[in-house]
C-alpha positions as CSV (number, residue, x, y, z in Angstrom):
1,M,196.7,-22.3,76.3
2,K,197.6,-25.9,76.8
3,N,195.2,-28.7,76.7
4,F,193.5,-29.8,79.9
5,D,193.6,-26.2,81.3
6,L,189.9,-26.5,82.1
7,L,190.5,-29.9,83.7
8,N,193.4,-28.4,85.8
9,I,191.2,-25.6,87.0
10,I,188.4,-28.0,88.0
11,L,190.9,-30.2,89.8
12,K,192.4,-27.1,91.6
13,W,189.0,-26.0,92.7
14,K,187.5,-29.4,93.2
15,I,186.8,-29.0,96.9
16,T,185.0,-25.7,96.3
17,L,183.1,-27.2,93.4
18,L,182.1,-30.2,95.5
19,V,180.9,-28.0,98.3
20,V,178.9,-25.8,95.8
21,I,177.4,-28.9,94.1
22,G,176.5,-30.3,97.5
23,L,174.8,-27.1,98.6
24,A,173.0,-26.8,95.2
25,M,171.7,-30.4,95.6
26,I,170.6,-29.8,99.2
27,L,168.9,-26.4,98.5
28,S,167.2,-27.5,95.3
29,S,165.9,-30.6,97.1
30,V,164.6,-28.5,100.0
31,F,163.0,-25.8,97.9
32,S,161.3,-28.4,95.6
33,S,159.8,-30.2,98.6
34,K,156.1,-29.9,99.5
35,I,157.0,-27.2,102.1
36,F,157.7,-24.7,99.3
37,I,155.9,-26.3,96.3
38,K,152.6,-28.0,96.8
39,P,152.6,-31.3,95.0
40,K,149.9,-32.0,92.4
41,Y,148.3,-35.2,91.4
42,K,147.1,-36.1,87.9
43,S,144.0,-37.9,86.7
44,T,143.3,-38.9,83.1
45,A,140.3,-40.0,81.1
46,V,139.9,-40.9,77.4
47,I,136.4,-40.5,76.0
48,Y,134.8,-41.2,72.7
49,P,131.8,-39.3,71.4
50,S,128.3,-41.0,71.2
51,N,125.0,-39.9,69.8
52,L,126.4,-36.6,68.6
53,T,125.2,-35.0,65.4
54,P,127.7,-32.4,64.0
55,Y,126.1,-29.0,63.1
56,S,128.5,-28.4,60.2
57,Q,131.6,-30.0,58.7
58,E,133.1,-30.7,62.1
59,S,133.6,-34.3,63.3
60,P,131.8,-35.6,66.4
61,T,135.1,-35.6,68.2
62,E,135.7,-31.9,67.3
63,Q,132.2,-31.1,68.5
64,M,132.8,-32.9,71.8
65,L,136.0,-30.9,72.2
66,Q,134.2,-27.6,71.7
67,L,131.4,-28.5,74.1
68,F,133.9,-29.6,76.8
69,Q,135.5,-26.2,76.5
70,S,132.2,-24.4,76.8
71,D,131.3,-21.9,79.6
72,S,128.6,-24.3,80.8
73,V,131.1,-27.0,81.7
74,F,133.6,-24.5,83.1
75,N,131.0,-22.8,85.3
76,H,129.7,-26.1,86.6
77,V,133.1,-27.3,87.7
78,V,133.9,-23.9,89.2
79,N,130.7,-23.8,91.2
80,Y,130.7,-27.5,92.1
81,F,134.3,-27.5,93.6
82,H,134.2,-23.9,94.8
83,L,137.4,-23.3,92.8
84,I,137.8,-19.6,93.7
85,R,138.2,-20.7,97.3
86,H,140.0,-23.9,96.4
87,Y,142.6,-22.0,94.4
88,R,142.9,-19.4,97.2
89,L,141.8,-16.5,95.0
90,D,140.3,-13.1,96.0
91,S,136.7,-13.3,95.0
92,A,136.5,-9.5,95.2
93,S,139.2,-9.0,92.6
94,S,138.2,-7.2,89.4
95,T,140.1,-9.7,87.4
96,I,138.9,-12.8,89.2
97,R,137.5,-14.5,86.1
98,Y,140.7,-14.0,84.2
99,E,142.8,-15.3,87.1
100,L,140.5,-18.3,87.6
101,L,140.5,-19.2,83.9
102,G,144.3,-19.0,83.9
103,I,144.7,-21.4,86.8
104,Y,141.9,-23.6,85.4
105,N,143.7,-23.9,82.0
106,E,147.0,-24.7,83.8
107,N,145.3,-27.6,85.7
108,V,142.9,-28.9,83.0
109,S,144.0,-30.1,79.6
110,I,141.4,-31.2,77.0
111,K,142.9,-32.5,73.7
112,K,141.9,-34.6,70.7
113,T,143.9,-37.8,70.4
114,E,145.1,-39.3,67.1
115,Y,142.4,-42.0,67.4
116,E,139.5,-39.5,67.3
117,A,139.0,-39.5,71.1
118,V,139.2,-36.7,73.7
119,R,141.8,-37.0,76.4
120,I,141.1,-35.0,79.6
121,E,143.9,-34.5,82.2
122,T,143.5,-32.7,85.5
123,L,146.0,-31.6,88.1
124,D,145.2,-30.8,91.7
125,E,146.8,-30.8,95.1
126,D,144.1,-33.3,96.2
127,P,144.2,-36.5,94.1
128,K,140.5,-37.2,94.7
129,I,139.5,-33.7,93.5
130,A,141.6,-34.2,90.4
131,C,139.6,-37.4,89.7
132,D,136.2,-36.0,90.6
133,M,136.8,-32.9,88.4
134,I,136.9,-35.2,85.3
135,N,133.7,-37.0,86.4
136,E,131.9,-33.7,86.9
137,M,133.1,-32.4,83.6
138,V,131.6,-35.5,81.9
139,N,128.3,-35.0,83.8
140,A,128.2,-31.4,82.9
141,F,129.0,-32.2,79.3
142,N,126.2,-34.7,79.1
143,A,123.7,-32.4,80.7
144,F,124.6,-29.4,78.6
145,T,124.6,-31.4,75.3
146,L,121.2,-33.0,76.2
147,K,119.8,-29.6,76.9
148,L,121.2,-28.2,73.7
149,N,119.9,-31.0,71.6
150,K,116.5,-30.9,73.2
151,S,116.3,-27.1,72.6
152,K,117.2,-27.7,68.9
153,T,114.7,-30.6,68.6
154,Q,112.0,-28.4,70.2
155,E,112.7,-25.7,67.6
156,L,112.3,-28.3,64.8
157,I,109.0,-29.5,66.4
158,V,107.6,-26.0,66.3
159,I,108.6,-25.6,62.7
160,I,107.1,-28.9,61.7
161,E,103.9,-28.4,63.6
162,T,103.5,-25.0,61.9
163,Q,104.0,-26.7,58.5
164,M,101.4,-29.3,59.5
165,Q,98.9,-26.6,60.4
166,K,99.4,-24.9,57.0
167,K,99.1,-28.3,55.3
168,L,95.8,-29.1,57.1
169,L,94.4,-25.8,56.0
170,Q,95.4,-26.6,52.5
171,I,93.8,-30.0,52.6
172,D,90.6,-28.5,54.1
173,S,90.5,-25.9,51.3
174,I,90.9,-28.6,48.6
175,N,88.2,-30.8,50.2
176,T,85.8,-27.8,50.3
177,A,86.4,-27.2,46.6
178,L,85.9,-30.9,45.8
179,K,82.7,-31.0,47.9
180,E,81.4,-27.9,46.0
181,L,82.0,-29.7,42.7
182,G,80.2,-32.7,44.0
183,V,77.2,-30.8,45.3
184,K,76.8,-28.4,42.3
185,Y,77.8,-30.7,39.4
186,G,77.5,-34.2,40.9
187,I,81.2,-35.0,40.3
188,T,82.5,-37.4,43.0
189,D,84.9,-39.7,41.1
190,Y,86.1,-38.4,37.7
191,Y,87.5,-41.7,36.4
192,A,84.7,-44.0,37.6
193,Q,82.0,-41.6,36.5
194,S,83.7,-41.1,33.1
195,R,83.7,-44.9,32.5
196,E,80.1,-45.4,33.6
197,L,78.8,-42.5,31.5
198,S,80.7,-43.7,28.4
199,K,79.4,-47.2,28.9
200,A,75.8,-45.9,29.4
201,Y,76.1,-43.6,26.4
202,Y,77.2,-46.3,23.9
203,N,74.5,-48.6,25.3
204,S,71.8,-45.9,24.7
205,L,72.8,-45.6,21.1
206,N,71.5,-49.0,20.4
207,S,68.2,-48.2,22.1
208,A,67.6,-45.1,19.9
209,N,66.3,-43.3,23.0
210,E,66.9,-39.7,22.0
211,K,66.0,-38.2,25.4
212,K,68.3,-40.6,27.2
213,I,71.1,-39.9,24.7
214,S,70.6,-36.2,25.2
215,D,70.7,-36.5,29.0
216,L,73.9,-38.6,28.9
217,T,75.4,-36.2,26.4
218,N,74.8,-33.3,28.8
219,E,76.2,-35.2,31.7
220,M,79.3,-36.1,29.7
221,R,79.8,-32.5,28.7
222,N,79.4,-31.4,32.3
223,L,81.9,-34.0,33.4
224,E,84.3,-32.9,30.6
225,E,84.0,-29.2,31.6
226,R,84.3,-29.7,35.4
227,G,86.3,-33.0,35.5
228,G,89.6,-31.4,34.7
229,K,89.4,-29.1,37.7
230,F,88.2,-32.0,39.9
231,H,91.1,-34.2,38.7
232,E,93.6,-31.4,39.4
233,L,92.2,-30.9,42.9
234,Q,92.3,-34.7,43.5
235,L,95.9,-34.9,42.6
236,H,96.7,-31.9,44.7
237,L,94.8,-33.5,47.6
238,D,96.8,-36.8,47.3
239,Q,100.1,-34.9,47.3
240,S,99.2,-32.7,50.3
241,T,98.0,-35.8,52.2
242,R,101.3,-37.5,51.6
243,E,103.3,-34.5,52.6
244,Y,101.2,-34.1,55.8
245,G,101.9,-37.8,56.5
246,D,105.6,-37.3,56.1
247,L,105.5,-34.3,58.5
248,L,103.5,-36.3,61.0
249,V,106.1,-39.1,61.0
250,K,108.9,-36.5,61.6
251,D,106.9,-34.8,64.3
252,N,106.4,-38.2,66.1
253,I,110.1,-39.0,65.8
254,F,111.2,-35.6,67.2
255,K,108.7,-35.8,70.1
256,S,110.0,-39.3,70.9
257,D,113.6,-38.0,70.8
258,I,112.9,-35.1,73.1
259,K,111.8,-37.6,75.8
260,K,115.0,-39.6,75.6
261,Q,117.6,-39.2,78.3
262,L,120.7,-39.7,76.2
263,T,124.4,-39.6,77.2
264,Y,127.0,-38.5,74.7
265,T,130.2,-40.0,76.1
266,N,131.8,-43.4,76.0
267,V,134.5,-43.4,78.6
268,V,137.2,-45.9,77.6
269,L,139.7,-44.9,80.2
270,N,138.2,-44.0,83.5
271,P,139.9,-41.4,85.9
272,Y,141.1,-42.6,89.3
273,P,142.8,-40.8,92.2
274,S,146.5,-41.1,91.7
275,D,148.8,-42.2,94.6
276,K,151.8,-40.7,93.0
277,K,152.4,-37.0,92.5
278,A,152.9,-35.7,89.0
279,Y,154.3,-32.3,89.9
280,P,156.9,-31.2,90.8
281,I,159.4,-33.7,89.5
282,R,162.0,-33.2,92.3
283,W,164.9,-35.2,90.7
284,L,164.6,-33.2,87.5
285,I,164.6,-29.9,89.5
286,V,167.7,-31.1,91.5
287,V,169.6,-32.2,88.3
288,I,168.9,-28.9,86.5
289,A,169.7,-26.8,89.5
290,T,172.9,-28.7,90.1
291,C,174.1,-28.5,86.5
292,A,173.3,-24.8,86.3
293,T,175.1,-24.1,89.6
294,L,178.2,-26.2,88.4
295,L,178.3,-24.3,85.1
296,F,178.0,-20.9,86.8
297,S,180.6,-21.8,89.3
298,I,183.1,-22.8,86.7
299,I,182.5,-19.6,84.8
300,I,183.2,-17.6,88.1
301,I,186.3,-19.6,88.8
302,I,187.6,-19.0,85.3
303,I,187.1,-15.2,85.8
304,I,188.9,-15.4,89.1
305,E,191.8,-17.3,87.5
306,G,192.0,-14.6,84.9
307,R,191.6,-16.9,81.9
308,P,189.3,-15.7,79.2
309,I,186.5,-18.2,78.4
310,S,187.2,-18.0,74.7
311,N,190.7,-19.3,75.2
312,I,189.7,-22.3,77.3
313,S,187.4,-23.5,74.6
314,K,190.4,-23.7,72.2
315,S,192.3,-27.0,72.1
């Protein structure tokens, strides 16, 4: 086949092709209008995490991403905006949640950015609802995260206070044992008594008072026999008292934290109602439809002309 056969065919059928192209442009423009496709408006927010403590090896941003995708946030948005009615779904359908979740995921995008932030994008036929959905998602995220953290903190308070009770019982038991040693054997301060008895004993040696020396010897023997136990108990008491003090500090910190009304988001790009639709992109639909129609028309014309497509491609 000679060169330019395809061009000759196009020139021969140019009127028909122009008419077909014109019809394609008109029809695609009409069917992409708001009469047939409801326009949707986009709102966007960029958020950084704040006051978040990861539970494992995840980053604060990854934790925020998971919490934004939680059932708590989803259910709040669904109920707040009455999305079943808003999306014109049948509430009696047995697959209502599946349908609702599908449309929700089409209209709501939550992604991590390269700068460790979270980008939220929403689409809706009402630009104000698209904007308000993001604000309510942030509110629900903060409320859910606060509730979650307070619940975990309350669990820690219960654990610490249980440990404090056990430590108090331990301290009371040690004090009882020390008191018993003091009442029965007169031991109240091992080191001080040991120094005083040693001093008194050596002084008594110069006086040659055998009775006093004997009494001091008995007291020193008593202190030597019972003092080790007293010293051990005293060390144990000091350690238990310090541990109780550490638990008390933690308990006070957790009780202070549970009273705080924290937020967990830093919104660096606030959402706003868009004045320009994001979907559908009419010019793109018209271009694609026109090009597809032109290509299909040329193929039909080639078939009508009786020229195999494979031959036309040769030059």
